[in-house]
N, C-alpha and C positions, 0 to 999 in steps of 0.2 A: 468477372462481372456479369451478372445475370439480368439485371434490371436497368432500364433507362434512368439515368440520374439527372437531377435538376440542380441548378445553382452551383457554379464552380467555386464560389466563395465558401459555401458550406453544403457539400453534396448530400442530398437525400433522394430516395426514390419516390415513386408515386404514392406509396403507403406511409411515407414519412420516416422510413428506416434510415438511420444514419450510416455513413459509408463504411466505417471500419468495424465497429462493434455490432452493426446490423440489427439493431433493435429499434422499436418505435414506441410512441407514448403508450403507457399502460403495461409495458413488459418489464420495467425497472421500477422498483419501489424507492421511496424517499430515503430509506436507511440501507446503506450498502457496506458490505464487508468485501474488501478487495485483496486478492493475493496474486502472486505471480504464477503459481504452479497449478495446473489443472487437477492434478491428483489431490493436492491440498484442498482445493475448492470442493471437490466431490466428497472428500472425507468429512469436511465441516458440514456439508449439506445433509449428512446423516442425522444431525441434531435438529433439523427442521421438523415441523409438525407433519404427521402422516396425512395422506389425502383425506382420510376420514376425519381427522382432527381439524384440518384446515378448511374443509368444505370445498376444495378444488384441487386439481392435479398440480404438482410442482412443474413449473415452466423451466425447460432446459433447452438452450439454444447455443450452438457454436457457429460463429461467423466464419466466412471464407478466410479472413485474416487471422483466425486463431483465438478470438476472444470467446470465452465461455461464460454464459449468463445463466444463473440458476435463481429463480424467484419463487418464493413460497412464503410460509409464515413460521415464526418462532414464538411460541407461547401466545399465538393469536395475532402477533404483530407482523405486517408485511415486511419482508426482508429480501434483498437481492445479494447473492454471493457472486462475484465476478472475478475470473482469472484473466489477467491481462498480459502475461509474459513479463519480460524484463526490460528495464531501462526507462529513461526520461521520456522518449517519444511515445512509448506505450501508455505511460501515465497521462500524457497530454491528450492522446486520442480518447482515452477513457473518461477523463474529467470533462472535457469539452463536449463530447458527444452524449454523455449521460446528462449533463446540464441541459442539453437541447431537448431531451425527451421526457424530462421530469418537471412537473410543476410544483411550486412550493420549495421549501428548503431541502437541500440534499445534504445528508449527514453521512460522511465516509470515514471508515476506519480501515487502514491498511494493516494487515498482519503478514509480516515477512520474516526473512532471516537476515542476519547481519554479521559483520566482523566486529569484535569488541576491541576498543582502544583503551580499556581500563582494566587493571587487575581485579577490580571489584566485580567484574562480570565474566566469569569463565564460561566455557561451553555448557549449555544447559540453562543458562540464566535467561531472563526475559527483561528487555529494556523498553520502557515507556518514555520516550523523549518529550520534553516540553516545547521543542522547536528544532529547527534544522537550518542547514546552509548547503550550498552547492560548490563542488570543485569541478572546474571545467578545464580540459586540455586546451591550451592556447595555440590554435592552429598557426597563427602568424609567426610564432616563435620558431616553428619547424619549416617555415616556407623559405624557398630560395630567394624570393623577392617580396618581403613583407611590405604591406601597404602602410601599416602604422608602426613606425620605429619605436614608439613607446611600448607597444605590446611585445616587441622583440626581447624585452628585458627579462621576462619571466615565462617559463614553460607552462605554468598553470595559473588559473584565476580562481581565487577563493572569495566567495560572495559574503555579503552580510546575512543576517539571520531572518527566519520567518517563523512566527509562533504557531504552535498547534492551538486548536480550540481548548481553552482552559477547562471548561466544564466537562467536555467529552474526555479530555485527558485524565481528569480526576476520577471520573466514573470508570474509565478503562483501567487505571492503575488499581483501584479498589477491587474491581472484578477479577483481575489477574492475580492479585495477592490472595484473594479468597479462594480462587480455583487451585492455586498451587499449594496452599497450606496443608491440605490432607496428604498430598504427595510427599512433601517435605517431612511431615510427621511420620509417614510410613517408611521413610528411608530411601525414597527414590532420589537419584542424583540430579535433581533439578533445582533451579533457583540460584541465587536470590533474584528478587525483582528489583530492578533499578528504576526509580520513578522520578528521576531528574536528569538534566543534561541535554546535550544537543546531538542530533544525528547529522552526519556528513553524507552528502549524496554525490557520489562520483559519476561522471558521464560515461564511465566504462568500468568493467570489473578489474581491468588490469592497470593501465597507465595511471589513471586519475585516482586509483586507490593505492598507489605506491607499490604495486607488485613488480618485482624485478624480472625482466625477460631479456636475456642477452641477444635474442634475435631481433630486437627492436631498439631504436633510438628514442628513449622516453624522457631522459633527464629528470627522473622522479625520485632519486635517492633520498632527498631531504623533504619530500612532499608531506609526509605524515607529521614530521616535526614542525614544518611551517604551518600546517593546518592547526595543530595543537597550540602553537604559539599565538596564532590569530584568535582562536576560540578555545581557551583552556578548559572549558567545561564540556568538550566533545567526549562522548562515551561510545559512539558506534558509527559504523561506516557501511553504506550499501548504495542502492542506485535509484530508489523511487520515492521514498517517503518525504524527503525535503522538497522534491518537486511537487508533491501533493500539497504540502503546506503553502508553497509559493503560489500555486494555481488557486487554492482556496482564498488566499489573500486578494488575488486579482479578479476573482469571480464575484458575481452577484448571487447570494443565497447558497453558498457552499461552505460547510464547516467540516473540519477534518482533525483526526487524531491518528496515532499509529503505535504499533508495538512490534518488537522483533525478538525472535528466538536467536540467541547467540550460537551460531554455527562455528565460526572461526575465531580463535583467540589470536589476534594480530600482535599481542604483546608477547605471549609465550609460544606462539606458533602451534597451538593445538587445534583439534577439530572435534566436533560433536560425534558421538557414537549413534548408530542407527537405533539401538534399543532405547536410548534417551529420547530421540525424536518421536518414537512410537508412543511414549508416555506423555511427553510434553505437548505435542501438537494438538491432540484433541482437547486437552484441558484448556489451552489458551484460545483455541477456536471457539469453544463454548463461552469462554469469558468475554470475548469480543461481541458475540451475539447478545449476551446479557447487557453489556455496556450500550449497545445500539438501541435495544428496546427501552432502556432507561433514558435515552436522549430525547429531549423535546424537539419536535419538528413543527415548524410553523407552516400553516396552509397545506397540510398533508393531502395527497391526492385522494379523491373519492374513488371507491373501489368499483363502481359501475363501469363496465366495459374494459376492466383490467384483467390480467391473467390471474390475479388473486381474488377476483370476485367470487363470493361464495355461491354455490349452486342452491337453487330454491329448495326448501325443506319439502320432503315428500309426506 
């Protein structure tokens, strides 16, 4: 920690920088593409307008906690790309602290990777879910002295569902299908695009996603079957997107959508090949940017004083 912070309830420094992502008002745009991976974020940022086209330098900042923020323009529209790492807590930091430094509506699309729970989506597919739910490891079940005996009955808690923003999801699905069409026609091993179904969000990569590990007591052998029985239209499993949908529902002025590259086939136990990722990732990244600039944002921030303010013409 380098700066004196104020307000233990919501820490910010004297410039108004929030604690974890370490940005202030004017450094994050209303439209945000979020990913987990720094390398993916930088690769997608290559689609942003050049400094000459944008009229300002691209803003790039990495916080001490590892959040990467890249803000520029795509086809003239201010866009932020943010890499947040993995898991529900990182999504919580990102959404709450972004909401604190952006005025007007915040439109967020997460572009991630996932495990597929349907034979319709082999590795190389892209899934655009219409909603999601969360799977949580029930700590009381594993406790020596559980406080709540009712919770002792089940090792995992499967939540109800949270809807993605319908308009953003429709635009995103159209953009991804359009982006992948020429790749499919040229014979690249990508697709199909699955544009319905639910995403399941595990609180970990291992136990709450049903992965077996003999070194740990997890009691998760039936977890995937239980999740599918509870929500039969589940198509994919990862760790952040349903949390994003949940937070958007609970926030003021946040709307969200998401899409996933299928990396792991949890039905057939296959995994995506690096050469497929090399073709798929840039196409989907560009599609997400297209969907974002087509999304209506109410009360968009004025550019004066922001990092995307255009330099005066000479």
